[in-house]
N, CA, C, O and CB atoms as a CASP TS submission, in Angstrom:
PFRMAT TS
TARGET T0000
AUTHOR 0000-0000-0000
METHOD Language model
MODEL 1
PARENT N/A
ATOM      1  N   UNK     1     -15.630  -3.348   0.674  1.00  0.00           N
ATOM      2  CA  UNK     1     -14.769  -2.753  -0.305  1.00  0.00           C
ATOM      3  C   UNK     1     -14.265  -1.455   0.036  1.00  0.00           C
ATOM      4  O   UNK     1     -15.029  -0.654   0.574  1.00  0.00           O
ATOM      5  CB  UNK     1     -15.413  -2.658  -1.522  1.00  0.00           C
ATOM      6  N   UNK     2     -13.077  -1.146  -0.208  1.00  0.00           N
ATOM      7  CA  UNK     2     -12.404   0.158   0.229  1.00  0.00           C
ATOM      8  C   UNK     2     -12.689   1.210  -0.849  1.00  0.00           C
ATOM      9  O   UNK     2     -12.618   0.969  -2.054  1.00  0.00           O
ATOM     10  CB  UNK     2     -10.779  -0.021   0.431  1.00  0.00           C
ATOM     11  N   UNK     3     -13.018   2.402  -0.317  1.00  0.00           N
ATOM     12  CA  UNK     3     -13.415   3.476  -1.251  1.00  0.00           C
ATOM     13  C   UNK     3     -12.209   3.996  -1.975  1.00  0.00           C
ATOM     14  O   UNK     3     -11.092   3.863  -1.475  1.00  0.00           O
ATOM     15  CB  UNK     3     -14.124   4.628  -0.516  1.00  0.00           C
ATOM     16  N   UNK     4     -12.372   4.527  -3.017  1.00  0.00           N
ATOM     17  CA  UNK     4     -11.301   5.025  -3.810  1.00  0.00           C
ATOM     18  C   UNK     4     -10.246   6.082  -3.038  1.00  0.00           C
ATOM     19  O   UNK     4      -9.024   5.995  -3.159  1.00  0.00           O
ATOM     20  CB  UNK     4     -11.975   5.705  -5.031  1.00  0.00           C
ATOM     21  N   UNK     5     -10.798   6.897  -2.382  1.00  0.00           N
ATOM     22  CA  UNK     5      -9.978   7.866  -1.592  1.00  0.00           C
ATOM     23  C   UNK     5      -9.049   7.120  -0.678  1.00  0.00           C
ATOM     24  O   UNK     5      -7.876   7.486  -0.605  1.00  0.00           O
ATOM     25  CB  UNK     5     -10.874   8.829  -0.758  1.00  0.00           C
ATOM     26  N   UNK     6      -9.536   5.983   0.107  1.00  0.00           N
ATOM     27  CA  UNK     6      -8.841   5.380   0.994  1.00  0.00           C
ATOM     28  C   UNK     6      -7.653   4.453   0.301  1.00  0.00           C
ATOM     29  O   UNK     6      -6.578   4.234   0.859  1.00  0.00           O
ATOM     30  CB  UNK     6      -9.811   4.643   1.831  1.00  0.00           C
ATOM     31  N   UNK     7      -7.979   4.003  -0.857  1.00  0.00           N
ATOM     32  CA  UNK     7      -7.049   3.172  -1.576  1.00  0.00           C
ATOM     33  C   UNK     7      -5.898   4.033  -2.168  1.00  0.00           C
ATOM     34  O   UNK     7      -4.756   3.613  -2.355  1.00  0.00           O
ATOM     35  CB  UNK     7      -7.791   2.397  -2.687  1.00  0.00           C
ATOM     36  N   UNK     8      -6.331   5.264  -2.434  1.00  0.00           N
ATOM     37  CA  UNK     8      -5.282   6.318  -3.020  1.00  0.00           C
ATOM     38  C   UNK     8      -4.371   6.736  -1.776  1.00  0.00           C
ATOM     39  O   UNK     8      -3.159   6.936  -1.854  1.00  0.00           O
ATOM     40  CB  UNK     8      -6.086   7.763  -3.722  1.00  0.00           C
ATOM     41  N   UNK     9      -5.083   6.829  -0.702  1.00  0.00           N
ATOM     42  CA  UNK     9      -4.254   7.304   0.463  1.00  0.00           C
ATOM     43  C   UNK     9      -3.229   6.193   0.951  1.00  0.00           C
ATOM     44  O   UNK     9      -2.108   6.542   1.320  1.00  0.00           O
ATOM     45  CB  UNK     9      -5.227   7.714   1.681  1.00  0.00           C
ATOM     46  N   UNK    10      -3.600   4.877   0.954  1.00  0.00           N
ATOM     47  CA  UNK    10      -2.974   3.833   1.324  1.00  0.00           C
ATOM     48  C   UNK    10      -1.713   3.654   0.298  1.00  0.00           C
ATOM     49  O   UNK    10      -0.565   3.511   0.719  1.00  0.00           O
ATOM     50  CB  UNK    10      -3.964   2.690   1.387  1.00  0.00           C
ATOM     51  N   UNK    11      -2.024   3.674  -1.014  1.00  0.00           N
ATOM     52  CA  UNK    11      -1.080   3.655  -2.103  1.00  0.00           C
ATOM     53  C   UNK    11      -0.006   4.730  -1.758  1.00  0.00           C
ATOM     54  O   UNK    11       1.171   4.378  -1.842  1.00  0.00           O
ATOM     55  CB  UNK    11      -1.802   3.935  -3.510  1.00  0.00           C
ATOM     56  N   UNK    12      -0.285   5.967  -1.391  1.00  0.00           N
ATOM     57  CA  UNK    12       0.593   7.021  -1.160  1.00  0.00           C
ATOM     58  C   UNK    12       1.518   6.702   0.046  1.00  0.00           C
ATOM     59  O   UNK    12       2.730   6.907  -0.027  1.00  0.00           O
ATOM     60  CB  UNK    12      -0.194   8.285  -0.950  1.00  0.00           C
ATOM     61  N   UNK    13       0.998   6.259   1.019  1.00  0.00           N
ATOM     62  CA  UNK    13       1.668   5.870   2.239  1.00  0.00           C
ATOM     63  C   UNK    13       2.612   4.724   1.930  1.00  0.00           C
ATOM     64  O   UNK    13       3.751   4.760   2.395  1.00  0.00           O
ATOM     65  CB  UNK    13       0.653   5.478   3.332  1.00  0.00           C
ATOM     66  N   UNK    14       2.240   3.776   1.227  1.00  0.00           N
ATOM     67  CA  UNK    14       2.972   2.545   0.910  1.00  0.00           C
ATOM     68  C   UNK    14       4.228   3.144  -0.012  1.00  0.00           C
ATOM     69  O   UNK    14       5.371   2.745   0.211  1.00  0.00           O
ATOM     70  CB  UNK    14       1.936   1.361   0.071  1.00  0.00           C
ATOM     71  N   UNK    15       3.981   4.041  -0.971  1.00  0.00           N
ATOM     72  CA  UNK    15       5.024   4.577  -1.631  1.00  0.00           C
ATOM     73  C   UNK    15       6.103   5.370  -0.937  1.00  0.00           C
ATOM     74  O   UNK    15       7.279   5.374  -1.298  1.00  0.00           O
ATOM     75  CB  UNK    15       4.511   5.290  -2.526  1.00  0.00           C
ATOM     76  N   UNK    16       5.533   6.151   0.259  1.00  0.00           N
ATOM     77  CA  UNK    16       6.440   6.754   1.150  1.00  0.00           C
ATOM     78  C   UNK    16       7.392   5.815   1.743  1.00  0.00           C
ATOM     79  O   UNK    16       8.603   6.038   1.727  1.00  0.00           O
ATOM     80  CB  UNK    16       5.745   7.422   2.167  1.00  0.00           C
ATOM     81  N   UNK    17       6.831   4.688   2.307  1.00  0.00           N
ATOM     82  CA  UNK    17       7.423   3.729   3.058  1.00  0.00           C
ATOM     83  C   UNK    17       8.462   3.147   2.112  1.00  0.00           C
ATOM     84  O   UNK    17       9.610   3.065   2.550  1.00  0.00           O
ATOM     85  CB  UNK    17       6.414   2.719   3.615  1.00  0.00           C
ATOM     86  N   UNK    18       8.228   2.757   0.945  1.00  0.00           N
ATOM     87  CA  UNK    18       8.981   2.376  -0.183  1.00  0.00           C
ATOM     88  C   UNK    18      10.265   3.086  -0.354  1.00  0.00           C
ATOM     89  O   UNK    18      11.373   2.549  -0.353  1.00  0.00           O
ATOM     90  CB  UNK    18       8.211   2.545  -1.328  1.00  0.00           C
ATOM     91  N   UNK    19       9.979   4.506  -0.520  1.00  0.00           N
ATOM     92  CA  UNK    19      10.998   5.527  -0.722  1.00  0.00           C
ATOM     93  C   UNK    19      12.018   5.562   0.424  1.00  0.00           C
ATOM     94  O   UNK    19      13.204   5.816   0.215  1.00  0.00           O
ATOM     95  CB  UNK    19      10.340   6.889  -0.870  1.00  0.00           C
ATOM     96  N   UNK    20      11.506   5.290   1.680  1.00  0.00           N
ATOM     97  CA  UNK    20      12.295   5.219   2.932  1.00  0.00           C
ATOM     98  C   UNK    20      13.092   4.152   3.131  1.00  0.00           C
ATOM     99  O   UNK    20      13.964   4.165   4.000  1.00  0.00           O
ATOM    100  CB  UNK    20      11.542   5.266   3.994  1.00  0.00           C
ATOM    101  N   UNK    21      12.843   2.984   2.238  1.00  0.00           N
ATOM    102  CA  UNK    21      13.635   1.843   2.255  1.00  0.00           C
ATOM    103  C   UNK    21      12.935   0.618   2.705  1.00  0.00           C
ATOM    104  O   UNK    21      13.584  -0.400   2.945  1.00  0.00           O
ATOM    105  CB  UNK    21      14.750   2.072   3.053  1.00  0.00           C
ATOM    106  N   UNK    22      11.680   0.656   2.829  1.00  0.00           N
ATOM    107  CA  UNK    22      10.945  -0.562   3.184  1.00  0.00           C
ATOM    108  C   UNK    22      10.695  -1.514   1.958  1.00  0.00           C
ATOM    109  O   UNK    22      10.592  -1.067   0.816  1.00  0.00           O
ATOM    110  CB  UNK    22       9.596  -0.162   3.817  1.00  0.00           C
ATOM    111  N   UNK    23      10.613  -2.718   2.228  1.00  0.00           N
ATOM    112  CA  UNK    23      10.275  -3.668   1.105  1.00  0.00           C
ATOM    113  C   UNK    23       8.779  -3.530   0.858  1.00  0.00           C
ATOM    114  O   UNK    23       8.027  -3.189   1.771  1.00  0.00           O
ATOM    115  CB  UNK    23      10.665  -5.214   1.456  1.00  0.00           C
ATOM    116  N   UNK    24       8.350  -3.788  -0.354  1.00  0.00           N
ATOM    117  CA  UNK    24       7.031  -3.754  -0.736  1.00  0.00           C
ATOM    118  C   UNK    24       6.123  -4.641   0.095  1.00  0.00           C
ATOM    119  O   UNK    24       5.109  -4.174   0.614  1.00  0.00           O
ATOM    120  CB  UNK    24       6.954  -4.095  -2.102  1.00  0.00           C
ATOM    121  N   UNK    25       6.476  -5.936   0.230  1.00  0.00           N
ATOM    122  CA  UNK    25       5.694  -6.748   0.927  1.00  0.00           C
ATOM    123  C   UNK    25       5.416  -6.290   2.377  1.00  0.00           C
ATOM    124  O   UNK    25       4.292  -6.289   2.879  1.00  0.00           O
ATOM    125  CB  UNK    25       6.272  -8.004   0.878  1.00  0.00           C
ATOM    126  N   UNK    26       6.589  -5.889   3.022  1.00  0.00           N
ATOM    127  CA  UNK    26       6.447  -5.426   4.410  1.00  0.00           C
ATOM    128  C   UNK    26       5.583  -4.113   4.548  1.00  0.00           C
ATOM    129  O   UNK    26       4.816  -3.943   5.496  1.00  0.00           O
ATOM    130  CB  UNK    26       7.858  -5.185   4.998  1.00  0.00           C
ATOM    131  N   UNK    27       5.757  -3.237   3.577  1.00  0.00           N
ATOM    132  CA  UNK    27       4.950  -2.003   3.546  1.00  0.00           C
ATOM    133  C   UNK    27       3.448  -2.346   3.412  1.00  0.00           C
ATOM    134  O   UNK    27       2.649  -1.754   4.138  1.00  0.00           O
ATOM    135  CB  UNK    27       5.407  -1.081   2.359  1.00  0.00           C
ATOM    136  N   UNK    28       3.035  -3.237   2.553  1.00  0.00           N
ATOM    137  CA  UNK    28       1.775  -3.671   2.319  1.00  0.00           C
ATOM    138  C   UNK    28       1.231  -4.516   3.647  1.00  0.00           C
ATOM    139  O   UNK    28       0.021  -4.558   3.872  1.00  0.00           O
ATOM    140  CB  UNK    28       1.805  -4.510   0.984  1.00  0.00           C
ATOM    141  N   UNK    29       2.056  -5.094   4.395  1.00  0.00           N
ATOM    142  CA  UNK    29       1.548  -5.822   5.512  1.00  0.00           C
ATOM    143  C   UNK    29       1.040  -4.896   6.665  1.00  0.00           C
ATOM    144  O   UNK    29       0.123  -5.281   7.391  1.00  0.00           O
ATOM    145  CB  UNK    29       2.626  -6.745   6.012  1.00  0.00           C
ATOM    146  N   UNK    30       1.613  -3.716   6.830  1.00  0.00           N
ATOM    147  CA  UNK    30       1.111  -2.866   7.864  1.00  0.00           C
ATOM    148  C   UNK    30      -0.323  -2.524   7.751  1.00  0.00           C
ATOM    149  O   UNK    30      -1.029  -2.614   8.756  1.00  0.00           O
ATOM    150  CB  UNK    30       1.862  -1.670   7.902  1.00  0.00           C
ATOM    151  N   UNK    31      -0.850  -2.115   6.551  1.00  0.00           N
ATOM    152  CA  UNK    31      -2.303  -1.919   6.556  1.00  0.00           C
ATOM    153  C   UNK    31      -3.178  -3.057   6.321  1.00  0.00           C
ATOM    154  O   UNK    31      -4.407  -3.014   6.371  1.00  0.00           O
ATOM    155  CB  UNK    31      -2.630  -0.991   5.622  1.00  0.00           C
ATOM    156  N   UNK    32      -2.440  -4.116   6.051  1.00  0.00           N
ATOM    157  CA  UNK    32      -3.184  -5.437   6.014  1.00  0.00           C
ATOM    158  C   UNK    32      -3.675  -5.762   4.560  1.00  0.00           C
ATOM    159  O   UNK    32      -4.749  -6.322   4.340  1.00  0.00           O
ATOM    160  CB  UNK    32      -4.452  -5.391   7.017  1.00  0.00           C
ATOM    161  N   UNK    33      -2.894  -5.406   3.695  1.00  0.00           N
ATOM    162  CA  UNK    33      -3.333  -5.751   2.229  1.00  0.00           C
ATOM    163  C   UNK    33      -2.117  -6.558   1.575  1.00  0.00           C
ATOM    164  O   UNK    33      -0.956  -6.523   1.984  1.00  0.00           O
ATOM    165  CB  UNK    33      -3.682  -4.305   1.300  1.00  0.00           C
ATOM    166  N   UNK    34      -2.597  -7.295   0.475  1.00  0.00           N
ATOM    167  CA  UNK    34      -1.579  -8.054  -0.159  1.00  0.00           C
ATOM    168  C   UNK    34      -0.953  -7.343  -1.206  1.00  0.00           C
ATOM    169  O   UNK    34      -1.495  -6.323  -1.632  1.00  0.00           O
ATOM    170  CB  UNK    34      -2.065  -9.260  -0.653  1.00  0.00           C
ATOM    171  N   UNK    35       0.142  -7.752  -1.690  1.00  0.00           N
ATOM    172  CA  UNK    35       0.884  -6.937  -2.697  1.00  0.00           C
ATOM    173  C   UNK    35       0.100  -6.968  -3.994  1.00  0.00           C
ATOM    174  O   UNK    35      -0.067  -5.944  -4.656  1.00  0.00           O
ATOM    175  CB  UNK    35       2.364  -7.480  -2.927  1.00  0.00           C
ATOM    176  N   UNK    36      -0.397  -8.188  -4.365  1.00  0.00           N
ATOM    177  CA  UNK    36      -1.295  -8.181  -5.432  1.00  0.00           C
ATOM    178  C   UNK    36      -2.530  -7.262  -5.415  1.00  0.00           C
ATOM    179  O   UNK    36      -2.964  -6.804  -6.471  1.00  0.00           O
ATOM    180  CB  UNK    36      -1.709  -9.450  -5.572  1.00  0.00           C
ATOM    181  N   UNK    37      -3.086  -6.994  -4.259  1.00  0.00           N
ATOM    182  CA  UNK    37      -4.166  -6.099  -4.183  1.00  0.00           C
ATOM    183  C   UNK    37      -3.740  -4.698  -4.515  1.00  0.00           C
ATOM    184  O   UNK    37      -4.484  -3.959  -5.159  1.00  0.00           O
ATOM    185  CB  UNK    37      -4.773  -6.158  -2.856  1.00  0.00           C
ATOM    186  N   UNK    38      -2.461  -4.288  -4.053  1.00  0.00           N
ATOM    187  CA  UNK    38      -2.079  -3.020  -4.321  1.00  0.00           C
ATOM    188  C   UNK    38      -1.697  -2.886  -5.932  1.00  0.00           C
ATOM    189  O   UNK    38      -1.939  -1.812  -6.483  1.00  0.00           O
ATOM    190  CB  UNK    38      -0.898  -2.673  -3.350  1.00  0.00           C
ATOM    191  N   UNK    39      -1.174  -3.844  -6.600  1.00  0.00           N
ATOM    192  CA  UNK    39      -1.117  -3.940  -7.957  1.00  0.00           C
ATOM    193  C   UNK    39      -2.265  -3.669  -8.694  1.00  0.00           C
ATOM    194  O   UNK    39      -2.229  -2.946  -9.690  1.00  0.00           O
ATOM    195  CB  UNK    39      -0.719  -5.072  -8.275  1.00  0.00           C
ATOM    196  N   UNK    40      -3.522  -4.318  -8.183  1.00  0.00           N
ATOM    197  CA  UNK    40      -4.783  -4.193  -8.923  1.00  0.00           C
ATOM    198  C   UNK    40      -5.156  -2.706  -8.798  1.00  0.00           C
ATOM    199  O   UNK    40      -5.608  -2.110  -9.775  1.00  0.00           O
ATOM    200  CB  UNK    40      -5.948  -5.179  -8.346  1.00  0.00           C
ATOM    201  N   UNK    41      -4.976  -2.100  -7.622  1.00  0.00           N
ATOM    202  CA  UNK    41      -5.506  -0.846  -7.455  1.00  0.00           C
ATOM    203  C   UNK    41      -4.967   0.161  -8.466  1.00  0.00           C
ATOM    204  O   UNK    41      -5.353   1.329  -8.440  1.00  0.00           O
ATOM    205  CB  UNK    41      -5.261  -0.417  -6.109  1.00  0.00           C
TER
END
């Protein structure tokens, strides 16, 4: 299981990538998580 701090950090990094123009699926693939996992977080 990923600790809360790590989840928050990944979510912030994915948000930054999205703002820079990356698609959500691609931004989630880099750290190796599924889009649905991000949504649950």
